[in-house]
Every structure is written in structure tokens, then in C-alpha cells.
C-alpha positions in Angstrom: -7.5 -10.7 9.9 -3.9 -11.7 9.5 -1.3 -11.6 12.2 0.7 -8.8 10.7 -2.4 -6.7 10.4 -3.2 -7.2 14.1 0.4 -6.5 15.0 0.3 -3.3 12.9 -2.9 -2.1 14.4 -1.7 -2.8 18.0 1.6 -0.9 17.4 -0.3 2.1 15.9 -2.6 2.2 19.0 -0.1 1.3 21.7 3.2 2.7 20.6 2.5 5.4 18.1 -0.5 7.0 19.8 -2.7 6.8 16.7 -0.4 8.9 14.5 1.5 6.8 12.0 2.6 6.4 8.4 1.5 2.9 7.4 3.7 2.0 4.4 3.3 -1.7 4.0 3.9 -3.0 0.5 1.0 -3.4 -1.9 -1.2 -6.4 -1.1 -0.6 -6.6 2.6 -4.0 -5.0 3.6 -3.4 -1.5 4.8 -7.1 -0.9 4.6 -7.8 -3.8 7.0 -5.1 -2.7 9.4 -6.5 0.9 9.6 -10.0 -0.5 9.8 -9.0 -2.4 12.9 -7.5 0.7 14.4 -10.7 2.6 13.6 -13.0 0.0 15.0 -11.0 -0.5 18.2 -11.0 3.3 18.9 -14.8 3.5 18.3 -15.5 0.5 20.5 -13.4 2.0 23.3 -15.1 5.4 23.0 -11.9 7.2 21.8 -13.4 8.1 18.4 -16.7 9.7 17.6 -15.7 12.0 14.8 -13.8 10.1 12.0 -12.8 11.2 8.5 -11.5 9.1 5.6 -10.0 10.8 2.6 -9.3 8.7 -0.5 -8.9 9.1 -4.3 -12.4 9.2 -5.9 -12.0 5.7 -7.4 -11.6 4.2 -3.9 -14.5 5.8 -2.0 -17.0 3.0 -2.7 -14.4 0.3 -2.0 -13.6 1.8 1.4 -17.3 2.2 2.3 -18.0 -1.4 1.4 -15.0 -2.8 3.3 -15.8 -0.9 6.4 -19.4 -1.9 6.2 -19.0 -5.6 5.5 -15.8 -6.3 7.6 -16.2 -3.8 10.5 -20.0 -3.0 10.6 -19.2 0.7 10.2 -21.4 3.0 8.1 -19.6 6.0 6.7 -21.4 8.9 5.2 -20.0 10.1 1.8 -19.6 13.9 1.7 -20.5 15.4 -1.7 -21.4 19.0 -0.9 -20.3 21.5 1.8 -23.6 21.3 3.8 -23.1 17.6 4.5 -20.3 18.3 7.0 -22.9 19.3 9.5 -23.8 16.7 12.2 -21.4 14.2 10.7 -19.8 11.5 12.9 -18.3 9.1 10.4 -17.4 10.8 7.1 -15.7 9.7 3.9 -14.9 11.9 1.0 -12.9 12.1 -2.2 -9.8 14.2 -1.4 -9.9 15.5 -5.0 -13.3 17.0 -4.5 -12.9 18.6 -1.0 -9.5 20.2 -1.7 -11.0 22.6 -4.2 -9.9 26.2 -3.4 -12.0 29.3 -4.1 -9.7 32.0 -5.3 -12.3 34.7 -5.1 -13.1 34.1 -1.4 -9.5 32.9 -0.6 -10.8 29.8 1.2 -11.5 26.2 0.6 -15.0 25.3 -0.7 -15.2 22.6 2.0 -13.8 24.8 4.8 -16.4 23.5 7.2 -14.3 20.4 7.5 -11.7 22.6 9.1 -14.2 23.7 11.8 -14.6 20.1 13.1 -12.2 18.5 15.6 -11.6 15.0 14.2 -10.8 12.2 16.6 -9.1 10.4 13.8 -8.3 11.0 10.1 -7.2 8.3 7.7 -5.8 9.3 4.3 -5.3 6.7 1.6 -2.7 7.1 -1.2 -1.0 9.6 1.0 2.1 9.8 -1.2 0.1 12.4 -3.2 0.7 14.8 -0.3 4.4 15.1 -1.0 4.3 18.7 -2.1 3.6 21.4 0.5 2.7 23.9 -2.1 -0.4 22.0 -3.3 -4.0 22.8 -2.2 -4.3 19.1 -1.3 -1.4 19.3 1.3 -2.7 22.6 2.6 -6.3 21.3 3.0 -5.1 18.3 5.0 -2.7 20.5 7.1 -5.6 22.7 8.2 -7.7 19.8 9.4 -7.9 19.6 13.2 -7.1 16.1 14.2 -6.0 14.1 17.3 -5.0 11.0 15.4 -3.8 10.6 11.8 -3.1 7.6 9.7 -1.3 8.1 6.4 -1.5 5.0 4.1 0.9 4.6 1.2 3.1 1.8 -0.3 5.5 4.4 -1.7 6.3 7.1 1.0 8.9 8.7 -1.2 10.5 8.1 -4.6 14.2 9.2 -4.6 13.3 12.6 -3.1 13.7 12.8 0.7 12.1 16.3 0.8 8.9 14.6 -0.2 9.2 12.3 2.8 9.8 15.3 5.0 6.7 17.0 3.7 4.6 13.9 4.4 5.9 13.6 7.9 5.3 17.3 8.5 1.6 16.5 8.4 2.0 13.6 10.8 4.2 15.1 13.4 5.5 18.6 12.8 9.1 19.0 13.8 9.8 15.3 14.1 12.7 15.6 11.6 13.5 19.2 12.7 13.1 22.3 10.5 13.6 22.0 6.8 17.1 23.5 7.1 18.0 21.1 10.0 16.7 18.2 8.0 18.9 19.2 5.0 22.0 19.6 7.1 21.4 16.4 9.2 20.2 14.0 6.5 21.1 15.2 3.0 24.6 15.3 1.5 25.2 18.9 0.7 21.5 19.5 0.8 20.9 17.2 -2.1 17.4 15.6 -1.6 18.5 12.4 -3.5 21.6 11.7 -1.4 20.9 10.6 2.2 23.3 11.4 5.0 23.3 9.5 8.3 20.9 6.8 6.9 20.9 4.8 10.1 19.8 7.8 12.2 17.2 8.6 9.6 15.9 5.1 9.7 15.7 5.3 13.5 13.7 8.5 13.3 11.3 7.0 10.7 10.8 3.9 12.9 9.2 6.2 15.5 6.4 7.1 13.2 6.4 4.6 10.4 5.3 0.9 10.0 6.6 -0.8 6.8 6.5 -4.5 6.1 7.6 -6.2 2.9 5.9 -9.1 1.3 8.8 -11.5 2.0 8.5 -10.7 5.7 4.9 -11.6 5.9 3.5 -15.2 6.1 -0.1 -16.4 5.6 -0.7 -14.7 2.3 -0.9 -16.6 -1.0 0.0 -14.3 -3.8 -1.4 -15.0 -7.3 1.1 -15.0 -10.1 0.2 -12.5 -12.8 0.5 -13.8 -16.3 0.0 -11.1 -19.0 -1.9 -12.3 -22.1 -2.9 -10.7 -25.4 -6.4 -11.7 -26.6 -7.6 -10.5 -30.0 -11.2 -9.1 -30.1 -13.3 -9.2 -33.2 -15.7 -6.3 -33.5 -19.2 -6.9 -34.7 -20.6 -5.1 -37.7 -22.4 -2.6 -35.5 -19.3 -2.0 -33.3 -17.2 -1.4 -36.4 -19.8 1.1 -37.7 -19.9 3.0 -34.4 -16.1 3.0 -34.2 -15.9 4.5 -37.7 -18.5 7.1 -36.8 -16.5 8.1 -33.7 -13.3 8.4 -35.6 
């Protein structure tokens, strides 16, 4: 564990009451920081019900890191029945957000019946639109603590940031009309108004460190290379058949 990860975990637990937007730049170990928060809460008895939602490609990576680095065994949720008697759960957010239009409810609505001690959501910038089923699914989850992880909390559109923080702490930036009048020039989501005050409000819920601020990490230089590949006769034949 690196010093900035320990400091981040401590701030989330001590100052932010387990509800935070962890927006460290790529490569600074947001998974490790949140794993430290999770482990500390479990050891202290604060957390018995924990849920991690990730993109499908990251489920196994999360499970492995939590197992090898923190000795935590999370159960992967694949179908609706598996929510029963679950303490530590992990799921692909793309799977569980599915909405059944005929019944007008989420297929994994059982997740909404559980009171979660903590929920961690990776790649949280995908929750920037309140109109999506993804955002609505997360909003309905009952949760005491919530960690949103993303290296890009918003991209030129401050309403996206507002939507993200609405999941974290509803009303922290006021109503949408208050937010527009206080922090957007003429309501334009791409032109910030009162940036210093907005930064202060964000500091109350967000942790963000840049690479140039962190010591102790050796970054590998990426060198793109083009390597020609000669196909075998069999590969050429199969390629021609496919085409």
C-alpha cells in the first residue's frame, strides 16, 4: 500500500463518512484505496453487506485483487435468486441494470430490498445521465456508504457532474435550478460560474490526486510499435473463408 492510498482511505472513512467520489488519475490505484476502506469497515464491524458494481470486463479483476490483497471473498451475482443470503456481492452493472418493461421493474429488483452497508461502483462516470436505467438502478439501492470511482468525473458538461453527485449526496449542490443559477454562466453547462466556490463544494465529497502530486510510483513509458505478422497457409485459408 502506498502513502497516498492510505491517506485517501483515511479521509474517506474519517472525514467523508464513507461517501465519496474517488477521482484519482489513472494508475494511482483507486481499487486498492477502496479495498482498504472496505477491509477496515469489515474488520471494525461496520460492514456486513457490501456490493461492488463494475463493468463486466472488470469483475474478475476485482475479485482477484480483493482475494489476494485483502483476503475478501466476494460472490459474483449472475441471476436474480443469488441476491438471497448474500453478504459480500459483486456484479456486472450492465447485467443487473436490465429493466423489464412488461412488469415495469428491474429484473434484479431484489438488490433494492437489501440495505447495503457499503456500495462501491467502478467506472462511475457512466452514471452521468439521470435518464438511464443504469442511474435509476443505482439510485434505488439502499446504502449507508457509497464510493464512486472514476478518473473522469465529468467531461466539459457540469450537469453530468451534478447527476453523479446526486447519487452520492442528494442536494449537496442544491436543486438543479439552484445549481444552474449558482454555478453555470446563463445556465450553460459548459461555462462554470463561481469556480472557487464549486471547487470548495466538491472538496467536501471528492478526492482527486494527479500523478505529478504522488511519489513512490514508477510509471512505465509507453512506446507504440508496429509489428508485421505473417499468416500461415491455414490462417490465410480460414481468413479467406470468413471474408
